[in-house]
C-alpha positions in Angstrom: -9.2 -41.1 -43.1 -6.8 -41.7 -40.2 -8.8 -42.1 -37.0 -8.1 -39.6 -34.2 -6.2 -40.7 -31.1 -8.7 -41.2 -28.3 -6.3 -39.7 -25.8 -5.8 -36.6 -27.9 -9.6 -36.2 -28.2 -9.9 -36.4 -24.4 -7.2 -33.9 -23.8 -8.7 -31.5 -26.4 -12.1 -31.7 -24.8 -10.6 -31.1 -21.3 -8.7 -28.1 -22.6 -11.8 -26.7 -24.2 -13.8 -27.2 -21.0 -11.1 -25.4 -18.9 -10.9 -22.6 -21.4 -14.7 -22.2 -21.2 -14.6 -22.1 -17.4 -11.8 -19.5 -17.5 -13.8 -17.3 -19.8 -16.9 -17.6 -17.5 -14.8 -16.7 -14.4 -13.2 -13.7 -16.2 -16.6 -12.4 -17.3 -17.9 -12.7 -13.7 -14.9 -10.9 -12.3 -15.3 -8.1 -14.8 -18.9 -7.6 -13.6 -18.1 -7.9 -9.9 -16.6 -4.9 -7.9 -13.5 -6.8 -6.8 -11.4 -4.7 -4.5 -13.6 -1.6 -4.9 -13.3 0.7 -1.8 -16.4 2.0 0.0 -15.7 5.4 -1.5 -15.5 4.1 -5.0 -18.7 2.1 -4.5 -20.5 5.2 -3.2 -19.3 7.2 -6.2 -20.3 4.4 -8.6 -23.7 3.9 -7.0 -24.5 7.7 -7.2 -22.8 8.4 -10.5 -26.0 9.8 -12.0 -26.3 12.5 -9.3 -22.5 13.2 -9.3 -21.8 13.5 -13.0 -20.2 15.3 -14.8 -17.6 15.9 -12.1 -17.0 12.2 -11.4 -16.8 11.5 -15.2 -14.1 14.2 -15.5 -12.3 14.4 -12.2 -9.1 15.9 -13.7 -11.1 18.7 -15.5 -12.7 19.7 -12.2 -9.5 19.1 -10.1 -11.6 16.9 -7.9 -10.1 15.4 -4.6 -12.1 13.5 -2.0 -11.1 12.0 1.4 -13.5 9.8 3.4 -12.7 8.4 6.8 -14.8 5.8 8.5 -14.8 5.7 12.3 -15.4 2.6 14.3 -15.5 2.3 18.1 -14.5 -0.5 20.4 -16.3 -1.5 23.6 -14.5 1.3 25.5 -15.6 3.9 22.9 -12.0 4.2 21.5 -12.1 5.2 17.8 -10.3 3.6 14.9 -10.0 5.2 11.5 -10.1 3.8 8.0 -9.4 6.4 5.2 -10.3 6.2 1.5 -9.2 8.6 -1.1 -10.3 9.6 -4.6 -7.8 11.5 -6.8 -6.2 13.0 -3.6 -2.9 14.6 -4.5 -0.8 16.7 -2.2 1.2 18.1 -5.1 -1.8 19.2 -7.2 -2.4 22.9 -6.4 -5.9 24.1 -5.5 -6.8 27.4 -4.0 -7.9 26.7 -0.4 -9.6 30.1 0.1 -11.2 30.3 3.5 -10.3 26.8 4.6 -6.9 28.2 5.8 -8.9 30.1 8.5 -9.3 26.8 10.4 -5.6 26.1 11.2 -5.0 29.9 11.8 -7.8 30.0 14.4 -6.3 26.9 16.1 -2.8 28.3 16.2 -4.1 31.7 17.5 -5.9 30.0 20.4 -2.9 27.9 21.2 -0.7 31.1 21.2 -2.9 32.6 23.9 -2.4 29.5 26.1 1.3 29.3 25.4 1.9 32.9 26.5 0.8 32.0 30.0 0.2 35.6 30.9 -2.0 36.6 33.8 -5.2 38.2 32.7 -4.8 36.9 29.1 -7.3 34.4 27.7 -9.3 33.9 24.6 -11.9 36.5 25.7 -9.5 39.2 26.7 -10.1 42.4 24.6 -7.6 42.5 21.7 -6.7 45.8 19.9 -4.9 46.0 16.6 -2.8 49.0 15.5 -2.3 50.3 11.9 1.4 50.9 11.7 1.8 51.4 8.0 -0.2 51.6 4.8 -2.3 49.6 3.9 -2.8 48.2 7.5 -6.1 49.0 9.3 -6.8 49.2 13.0 -9.4 47.6 15.3 -10.5 49.2 18.6 -14.1 47.9 18.9 -16.3 45.1 17.8 -20.0 45.8 17.9 -20.9 42.2 17.3 -19.4 41.2 20.7 -21.4 41.2 23.9 -19.0 43.6 25.5 -18.3 45.6 22.3 -14.7 44.5 22.2 -12.7 42.4 19.8 -11.0 39.2 21.1 -9.5 36.0 19.8 -12.6 34.1 20.8 -14.9 36.5 19.0 -12.8 36.3 15.8 -13.0 32.5 16.1 -16.8 32.6 16.4 -17.1 34.7 13.3 -14.6 32.5 11.3 -16.7 29.4 11.8 -20.1 30.9 11.8 -19.9 32.8 8.5 -16.2 32.6 7.4 -15.5 36.2 8.2 -12.4 37.4 6.3 -11.5 40.3 8.6 -11.6 37.9 11.6 -9.1 35.7 9.9 -6.8 38.6 9.0 -6.7 39.7 12.6 -5.7 36.3 13.8 -3.1 36.0 11.0 -1.7 39.3 12.2 -1.7 38.2 15.9 0.2 34.9 15.1 2.5 36.3 12.3 3.3 34.7 9.0 6.4 32.8 10.0 5.1 31.6 13.4 1.9 30.4 11.9 3.6 28.2 9.3 6.4 27.1 11.7 3.8 26.0 14.3 2.0 23.8 11.7 5.1 22.3 10.3 6.4 21.5 13.8 3.2 19.5 14.4 3.8 17.5 11.2 1.2 19.4 9.2 3.3 20.0 6.1 2.1 20.8 2.6 1.2 24.2 3.9 1.8 27.7 2.7 -0.3 30.3 4.5 1.3 33.6 3.6 -1.5 36.0 2.8 -4.4 37.9 4.3 -7.8 37.4 2.5 -9.8 40.1 0.8 -7.5 42.8 2.1 -6.8 46.0 0.2 -3.7 46.1 -2.1 -1.5 43.8 0.0 1.8 42.9 -1.6 4.0 40.0 -0.5 6.1 42.3 1.8 2.9 43.7 3.4 1.8 40.2 4.3 5.2 39.6 5.9 4.7 42.7 8.1 2.0 42.3 10.6 0.3 44.9 12.9 1.2 45.7 16.4 -1.3 44.2 18.8 -2.1 44.6 22.5 -4.5 43.0 25.0 -6.2 44.8 27.9 -7.7 43.3 31.1 -9.8 45.8 33.2 -8.1 48.7 31.4 -4.6 47.5 31.9 -2.3 46.2 29.1 -1.5 42.6 29.9 0.3 41.7 26.7 1.6 43.6 23.7 3.6 42.9 20.6 4.9 45.4 18.2 4.9 45.3 14.4 6.6 42.1 13.2 8.3 41.5 9.9 8.7 37.9 9.2 9.1 35.7 6.1 8.1 32.1 5.8 10.4 30.3 3.4 8.4 27.2 2.8 10.2 23.9 1.8 9.7 23.1 -1.8 6.2 21.6 -1.9 6.7 20.4 -5.5 3.3 21.8 -6.5 1.9 21.2 -10.0 -0.3 23.5 -12.0 0.2 26.8 -10.1 -0.3 28.6 -13.4 -4.0 28.0 -14.4 -6.5 29.1 -16.9 -6.2 31.4 -19.9 -6.3 34.7 -18.2 -7.7 36.9 -15.4 -9.2 40.3 -14.7 -7.1 42.8 -12.7 -8.5 45.1 -10.0 -9.6 47.5 -12.7 -11.5 44.9 -14.6 -8.9 44.8 -17.4 -8.2 41.4 -19.0 -4.7 39.9 -18.5 -4.1 37.5 -21.4 -1.9 34.9 -19.6 -2.5 32.1 -17.1 -3.3 33.1 -13.6 -0.4 32.7 -11.2 -1.2 31.1 -7.9 2.4 30.6 -6.8 2.2 33.5 -4.3 -1.2 32.5 -3.0 -2.0 30.4 0.1 -2.0 26.7 -0.1 -2.7 23.8 2.2 -3.3 20.2 1.0 -6.7 18.6 1.5 -5.0 15.8 3.5 -3.4 18.3 5.8 -6.7 20.1 6.4 -8.3 16.7 7.1 -5.5 15.8 9.6 -5.7 19.1 11.4 -9.4 18.7 11.9 -9.0 15.2 13.2 -6.3 16.4 15.6 -8.9 18.8 17.2 -11.9 16.5 17.1 -9.9 13.4 18.4 -6.8 14.8 20.1 -6.2 11.6 22.0 -6.0 9.7 18.7 -3.0 11.6 17.2 0.6 11.7 18.3 1.4 14.1 21.1 3.4 16.4 18.9 0.3 16.9 16.7 -2.0 18.0 19.5 -2.7 21.6 20.2 -2.2 23.1 23.6 -5.9 23.4 24.4 -7.8 23.0 27.6 -11.0 20.9 27.8 -12.9 24.1 27.9 -11.1 25.2 24.7 -12.3 22.1 23.0 -15.9 22.6 24.1 -15.6 26.2 22.9 -14.3 25.1 19.5 -16.9 22.4 19.1 -19.7 25.0 19.7 -18.1 27.4 17.2 -17.7 24.8 14.5 -20.9 22.9 15.0 -23.4 25.7 15.6 -25.4 27.4 12.9 -25.4 31.2 12.5 -28.9 31.6 13.8 -27.9 29.9 17.1 -25.4 32.6 18.0 -26.4 35.7 20.1 -23.1 37.5 19.8 -22.5 37.9 16.9 -26.1 37.8 15.7 -26.8 36.7 12.1 -30.0 37.1 10.1 -31.2 33.6 9.2 -32.6 34.8 5.9 -29.1 35.9 4.9 -27.2 33.2 6.7 -29.3 30.0 6.6 -28.1 26.8 8.2 -26.4 25.5 5.1 -24.5 28.8 4.5 -21.1 27.3 5.3 -22.0 23.6 5.2 -21.3 22.6 1.6 -21.1 18.8 1.9 -24.6 17.4 2.0 -26.5 20.7 2.1 -24.6 23.3 0.1 -27.2 23.8 -2.6 -30.0 24.5 0.0 -32.3 21.9 -1.5 -32.8 20.1 1.8 -32.8 21.1 5.5 -30.2 19.9 7.9 -31.9 17.6 10.4 -31.8 18.9 14.0 -29.9 15.7 15.2 -27.1 16.3 12.7 -24.1 18.5 13.5 -21.3 19.3 11.0 -18.0 20.5 12.4 -16.2 21.9 9.4 -14.5 24.7 7.5 -15.2 25.6 3.9 -13.6 27.8 1.3 -14.8 29.2 -2.0 -13.0 31.6 -4.3 -11.7 31.7 -7.9 -14.1 28.9 -8.8 -12.8 26.5 -6.1 -15.0 24.9 -3.5 -13.6 23.1 -0.5 -15.1 21.6 2.6 -13.4 19.6 5.3 -15.9 18.2 7.8 -16.6 15.8 10.7 -20.2 14.8 10.6 -22.2 13.5 13.6 -25.7 12.1 13.6 -26.8 11.8 17.3 -30.1 10.0 16.5 -28.6 7.2 14.4 -25.1 7.1 16.1 -23.2 8.0 12.9 -19.9 9.8 12.6 -17.3 10.2 9.8 -14.9 12.6 8.2 -15.5 13.8 4.7 -13.3 16.3 2.8 -13.6 17.4 -0.8 -12.4 20.1 -3.2 -13.2 20.9 -6.8 -12.9 23.7 -9.3 -15.7 25.0 -11.5 -14.4 27.6 -13.9 -15.4 26.6 -17.4 -14.1 29.7 -19.2 -10.7 29.5 -17.6 -10.8 33.2 -16.6 -10.1 34.0 -13.0 -11.4 36.9 -11.0 -14.3 37.6 -13.4 -16.9 36.2 -11.0 -18.2 33.7 -13.6 -18.0 30.3 -12.0 -20.4 27.4 -12.0 -21.0 27.3 -8.3 -24.8 27.1 -8.4 -25.1 24.8 -11.5 -22.3 22.3 -10.8 -20.2 23.1 -7.6 -22.8 23.3 -4.8 -25.1 20.6 -6.2 -22.1 18.2 -6.5 -21.0 18.9 -2.9 -24.6 18.4 -1.7 -25.0 15.1 -3.5 -21.6 13.8 -2.5 -22.3 14.6 1.2 -25.7 13.0 1.0 -24.4 9.9 -0.7 -21.8 9.3 2.0 -24.3 10.1 4.7 -26.8 7.6 3.4 -24.0 5.0 3.1 -23.1 5.6 6.7 -26.7 5.2 7.9 -26.6 1.6 6.4 -23.1 0.7 7.5 -23.1 -1.8 10.4 -21.2 -0.9 13.6 -20.2 -3.4 16.3 -20.4 -0.8 19.0 -22.5 2.4 18.8 -20.4 5.5 19.5 -20.8 7.7 22.6 -21.0 11.1 20.9 -21.9 13.2 24.0 -18.6 15.2 23.9 -19.7 16.8 20.7 -23.0 18.1 21.9 -23.0 21.9 21.2 -26.1 22.9 23.2 -24.8 21.8 26.7 
């Protein structure tokens, strides 16, 4: 037997040792959340409560945006955003969430008109100039019995009133609404339809009613019927044909994918950014700011952050409209009460199996604040307009668990400087 070279034995042993160390390090790295974002860690830590949606995000068309907010010694905010499956090109039906930007643009239009006697509370009257338009000459929910931009905004954020949105859509006009948002840099937007309106065709949504405002019995502003068409830039949207079929207005089954290409659209990121522009106007570029007064901001914060029972005009029955009625994230399933020191400034949407919520959450007791937005679709049978959606079994529970998971994480997250949140108090 030829004896082994001592140097070779030493080299082999050293190589074996290094290989062993490399394996140990790799195993350690595999078990350690290297580079995992806070949102990914939240989802991972709460995967039992959040499944099956987290396990199959593509199936549920899930998108999440979570923005942390940190303040400096002067209370100036900085924002760090984390995303999960967020995709501007993946179509989802935004439903009532489009009411939020529409309300903001309508309020800005009032200010831009700069007409004496015209403000958000000025009585607003809507004509019916053609079929199937409808008119509005009174509003019994208002303190003075009259419709107004302000009253429509209250109803939009309190209970997501469809008619209120339609009237503001008509006041602004299809083309002006979209052009205003695009000019502010809020792209990935296509708001071209009324909601829950009778038999409206694309041409009918382009033609909006004549409207006039009266102050002390005198007309201070009027606009006739407007026909406009918004030709949106190509949004390169994917999957606008969805499912296996749908039911028409007579309940007859249509055996082909449901076509969303003529429906409203606005990306989750755009909704998030619009809400941020209103909650933190000083933190966005000047061109993204809305033309609001400080009183307008206070008005909007009250509208968005109040619960239906807290409004006198309009008045809502708490048994029908509980606090969580339009607060999906954290509380949408109604399993837990919203603490009195928590306010949620948000807008939701739900239709065709889609659930969406875009929110800014404030906890005045624990000095917590953050943005959270999410959308998902629960339509297991792939049939649209049949009313068979898994809202109660999957959708609302997921939204509630996700909101609670992020909230609990925020309660534990250290902050160098506690925020001064007094500007968001809604009961001033």
